[in-house]
N, C-alpha and C positions, 0 to 999 in steps of 0.2 A: 504493500500500500504506500509506504513512504517513498519507495523507488518510483512508483507511478506518479505521485504528487510532485516529486523532484523533477521527473521528466517533463511534466506539464509546465512547471515553473520555468524550466530551461527553454522550452518551446515558446512560452509567452514572452520571455525576455528577448529571445531571438527575433520574434515577430515585431515587438515594440522597437527593437533596434533597427529592424529593416524599415519600419515606417518613419523612425526618427531620421534615418538616412534620406528617405524620400517620403515626406508626409502626404504626397499625392498618389502614392502607389496604389492604394485601394480603389481609387476611382477607375482604374483601368483593368481591375480584376473582375472575373465572373461576368463579363459582357457577352452578349450573343454574337459577337464578332471579335476578331483578333485585333488588338490594339497595343502598341508598345507603351511602356511607361513614359510619362511626361515629367520631367524634373525642372525645378526652378533654376534659372541661371545663377551662377556664383560669381561674385565680383571681388576684385582685389581690395586690399585694406585701405588704399588711398582715399582721402576725403578732402573735398574743398567746399568752401561756402561761397555762394554767389556774390555776397557782399565784398569778398576779397578781390573781386574783379571790377569793382566800381559800380555795381548795381545798387540802386536806391529803391526801396519798397514803399514809395509814397503814393503809388497809384497813378503817377503822372510822368515821372522820368522814364524815358524809353531805355529798356535794359537789353535790347537785342544784341549789341556788341558784347556786353558782359556775359551773356549766356554762351555766345560763340567762343569767346576767349576761355571761359571756364571749361567747356567741353573739349576744346583743343588742348588745354593744359592737362586735363585728366587723361585724354587719349594718348598723349605723348608719354605719360607715365604707365601706360598699359591698362588704364581704366580705373574705376572706383565709383564713389558716391558723390554726386553733386547735391549739396544740401541747399534747399530753399527755405529760409526761416519765415516766421510770422511777418506778414506785410502783404501789400498788393504790388506785384511785380509786373509792370506794364511792359509789353514786349512785342516785337515782330516775331516771325517764325523761328522756331527752335528745331535744330536738326541733331538728333542723337547719333552717336557713334558706338561702335562695338565696345562691350564691357563697361558700359556706363549705366548707373542707376540714378535717375532723376528723382530725388527724394524730397517730398514736400512735408515739412514739419507742420504740426498743429497750428492753425491760424494762417497758413500760407495760401495766397491766391496768386496764380499765374493768370493774368488778364491779357489776352491777345488783342492787339491794337486794331481799332476800327479804321483802317487806312489801306485801301486796295493797293496803293503804291509800294507797300512793304512786302507784298506777296507776289513774287515773279511767276510768270506763266511757265509751266513745265509740261512735258509729256506725261500723261496720266491715264487713268481709267475712271469713268464716272457712270454709275448705274450699269456697269458691265460692258461699256463700250470704250474703245480706245479713242482718246481725244486729248485736248489740252485743258488744263484747269489752273487756277491759282494754287501755288504751293500750299500745302496743308500747314496750319499753325504749328502742329507738332508732328514731325515725320522722321523716318529713317528708311534707307534703301540699301538692301543687301548687307545689313549688319548682323552680328551675332552677339547674343547675351546683352540684351537691353531691357530696361525696366523703368516703370513709373510707379513709385510707391509712396506710402506715407498716409497723412491724415488731412491733406490740404485739398484745394479746389483748383481745377483748370477750367477757365471760362473762355469761350470762343467769340464773345461779342457778336453773337449770331444775328441780332436784330439789325445790325448794319448791312447784312448781306441778303436777308431773306425777303421774299414777297409776302403779302399778307392778304388773306381773304376776310372780308368784313364779317361774314357769318360766324367766324371762329373766335371773335373777340367781343368784348363789351363796347358800348358806345364811347366810353371814356378812353379805352385802349385804342380804338380806331382813331379817335381824334388826336391822341398823343403821338401815335406812330406817323400819321399822314401829314402832320403840320410842319414837318421838317424837310419838305421837298419831296423828291420822287415824282412819279407820274402814275396815272390811272390807266390801266389797260381797259377796264370797264368800271362802272360805278362801284362795284363790290370787290375789285381786285386792284390792289396797290402794288406798284413796283418801286424799288428803292432808288432808282436813278434812270436817267435817259439812256445810259450805256446798257443797263439791265434790260430796258425795254427794247433796245436795238437787237441785243442778243436773243431775246425771246422771239422776235419776229423771224429770225433766220434759223431757229432751232427745230430739230426733230428729235423727240424723246430726250429733251433737255441737253442735246448736243448740237452746237451751232454747225451749220452747213455752209460750204462755199467760201469760207474765210481763207485767204491765202497769205497776205502780207502781215508782218508784225503790227503794222498800224491798224489793220482791220481787227486783228485779235485783241489788241489793247483797247480798241474802241468799245468792246463789249465786256470788259474785264470784270465788272461787278456781277455780271450774269454767270461768270465762271467761278462761282462761289465754291470753296473747297470743303472737303470733309475735314473734321477737326483733327483727329488723330489718324495718321495714315502710315502704317508700317508695311513696306513692300519687300517681298523676297527676303525677309529676315528670319533668323533661326534663334530659338530660345528667347521668347518674349514673355515678360511678366507685367501685368497691370494689377496692382494690389492696393486696396484701401482708399483710393483717391476718389473724389467726386469729379466727374466730367460733365460739364453742362453748357447749354446755350451755344450749340455748334452752328456754323454757317449752313451746313447741309448735314450729311450723316455725321454721327457723333464719333463712334469707334469703328475703324475700318482696317483690320488686318487683312492684307491682300497677298496671296501666294506665300504665306508664312508657314513655318514648320515649328512644332513644339511651342504652343501658345497657352499661357495660363492667365485667365481673367478671374480674379478672386476678390470677393468682398468689395466690389466697387459699386458706385451709384452713377449710372449714366442717365442724365435727365435733360429734357428739352421742354419748352412750353407746349401746351396742347395745340397751339396755333402754328407751330413750326413746320413749314413746308419742307418735305423731304427730310424731316428731322428724325430719321431712324436712330434708335439708341445704339444698337450693335449690328453691324453687318460683317459676318465672318465669310470671306470670299476666297474660294480656291485654296483654303488652308488645309493642313494635314497635321493631325495629332494635337487636339485642342481640348482644354478643360475650361468650362464656363461655370463657375461654382460660387454659391452663396452670395450672389450679386443681385442688385436691384436695378430695374429699368423703368423709366417713366418718360414717355416720348409722345411727340406729335405725329408719329408714323409707326412703323413696325417696331416691336420691342427687341426680340432676339431673332435675327434673320440669318439664314444660311443661303449663300449664293455661290455662283461659279462662272459668271460672265454671261453676256447676252448675245444671242443670235450668232451670226458668222464670227464675230470677234471672240465670243466665248468658246465656240467650237474650235476655232483656230488655236486658242490658248490651250485647250484640252486638259485643263487641270481641275479635277473634281474637288469639292470640299468633302473631306473624308476623315473618319476616326475622330469624332467629336462627342464629348460628354457634357451635357447640361444638367446640373444637379443643384437643388436647393435654391432656386432663383425665384424672384418675384417680379412680375410685370404689372405696373399699376394702371397704365392707360396706353393708348395708341391703337393703331389699326389691327395689330395682331399680337398675341402673346408669344407663341413660338411659330415661326414662319419659315417655309422653304419656298424660294423663288421671289419674284418671278424670273429673275436672272439665274437660270440653272443650266445653261447650255453646255457647260463642261461636266455636268453630272454632280450628284450628291449621293453619298452612300456611307453606311456605317455610322449612324447617329443614334445616341441614346439620350433621351430627355426624361428626367425623373424627379420626383419629390419637389415639384414646383407649383406655383400658384399665380393665377391671372385674375386681376381685380379691376373690373370696369373697362376692359378692352373692347374694341368693336367686335373682334373675333377672338376665339381662344386659340385653337390649333388651325393654322392656315397654310394650305398648300396651293400654289398658284403658278400658272404658266399660260402659254398660248401657242398656237401654230406659228412656226417660224423659229422657235427657240431650239428645238432639238434637245438632246441631253436625256440622261436616265436618272431618275430619283428612286433609290431602292435601299432596302435594309435599314429602315427607320424604325426605331423602337421607342415607344412612349409608355411610361409606367408610373402612375401616381401623380395625377394632375388635379388640383382643386381650382374651381373657377366660381366667381361670384359676379353677378350683374354684367353679363356679357350682352352687349347691345344687339348683336346680330347672331351669327352662327357660332355655336360652341365648337363645331368642327366643320371645315369646308375644304373641298377639293374643287378648284375652279380652273379648268383648262381654257377658259375664255377671258382671261384677265385683260382688262383694257386700260390699266393705269389708274383707275379710280379706287378709292376705299370702298369697302363693302357698303357702308352707309350711303355714300354718294351713288353707287350703282343701284341700290334699292330705291333711292329717292328719284333717280332718273328713269326708273322702270326698265332697266336693262334686262333683256331676256335672250340668251343665246339660242341660236338655231342648233339644237343638239341632234338633228337628223341629217344634216348636210355632210355627206361622206366625201372626204378628199384623199388624195394620194398620200401614202406613207413613204417618207424618205428621211434623210438626215435631219430635216427641220421639224420632225414630229416629236413632241415631248412624250416621255414614257414615265409613268408613276406606277410602281409595283412593289410588292412585298413590304408592306407597312403594318406594324403591329402596335395597336393602341389598347392599353389595359388600365383598369383601375382609375377611371376618370369620374369625378363628381362635379356637376355644374348646377349651381343654384341660381337659376334665372338666366334665360337667353331668349333672343328673339325667335330663333329656330334652333332645333337640336342639331341637325346635320344636313348638309347639302353636298351631294356629289355630282359634279358636272364634268363627265369625261368626254373625250372626243369619240364620235361613232367609229372612226377608223382606228382608234387606239384607246380602248376603254381603260379606265383605272382598274388595276388588276391585282388581286391578292391582298385584300385588306382584312385584318383580324380586329374585331371589336369585342372586347371581353370585359365584363364587370364595369359597365358604363351606366351611370345614373344621371339623367338630365331633366331638369324642370325648365320648360320653355313654353312660349306662346304658340309655336308651331312644331310639328313633328319632324320627320326626316324625309328626304327626297333623294332618289338615286336615279341618275341618268348616265347611260353608257358606262356601267360599272359591272365587273364580273368577279366571281370568286370572293364575294364578301361574306366572311364568316362572322356570325353573331353568336355570342354566348353571354347570357345574363345582361342583356341590353334593355334598360328600363327608361322610358321617356314618359314623363307626366306633363300633360298639356294643361296650362293654366291661362286664364285671361289676363 
């Protein structure tokens, strides 16, 4: 007996030691797909303070050069921690380098400047398409071992960049925003500048068309509003503890990154923020999104992989992702796949999470022309309350509108029009959804598949939904239901 107890103690100590070595190890164990461990980056002991490079945290003095000098100094030492103390640090774009941890102490605010001239135009990707945009306020390209940690706030000054719809704000807010210039596209849609309006006129899917010279691109610069945090082709990325808010467009956008940990962050935008997604994980591999909160004017937690021909040419799926212990407070969707999924999405686990007051709970969206395969998605343990529209929706006719807008406009797709199947046909298959409770939804479920490519192989088990409407299935096959209960209430 003593020997058995001793053996158990030794095993427990060994297990605790393994988790102490990598506290994230258990997130990738016992998954229904194979996923390697994801470890947090480790940084050298070097530490510098942003004040040592001439930065003044008075909310007015521009600290762009100080951040650049501090990062250069740390990089030349092999990396380390860049400490940002209590204060408001007003700055232009910050570019992280390998082996650097940008650490915001309690009370620290990094406030990105509302001045388009500080953000140069770069080759980029926006909403899954290759294009040019303003440089992101916080970015890194091709770096390894980077982090943003601490207890402070990063603010993108998004109101300087974003358009505004009148119906999304109060009368006082509308008056306050529109009194400082800008132009009206129509009575209920305000654009922040003449340049923005010019870009809007020549844009297709938010990407300007036909611009050739630098002068032409710069003339629409405000329209080319950036995502706030943009890490591209980086490896070993950690976002931990920080509040990210008020982004010009998408808030957090890891693109083509590997080994990403997003832990205990709050990503938030005003409810009226156009294209104000909280998190867009695009074409990334091996990612943990854990114990974090999202409160946005658009989708909350969104998985993407590029759009249409550009996404298929990139050919990089978003794969091996665990979402665990997260909360989405508002926005168009709680957990979302698409609509930019042309490179594919696979091997995703979403569990132990809650959606409160979102337009939709679980949202899968695409359209003809996308292509790509979405498969091996596992959802287990979702609690929802006060979902305005569908608790669960598969929509292969996505047209760029929120579900609320599509309902208000009376959009009804033609689900009997059969078209040719080719590389542009999106495929959604093998999706397992279990242990979902929703207290209050406009409709329980809506499946709108394509007649030429039905939604295929969806398991629904232990689902309990209270909604005003029941479920509707169009062009869907191999739908397995076990203990699915829908209660209709007025």
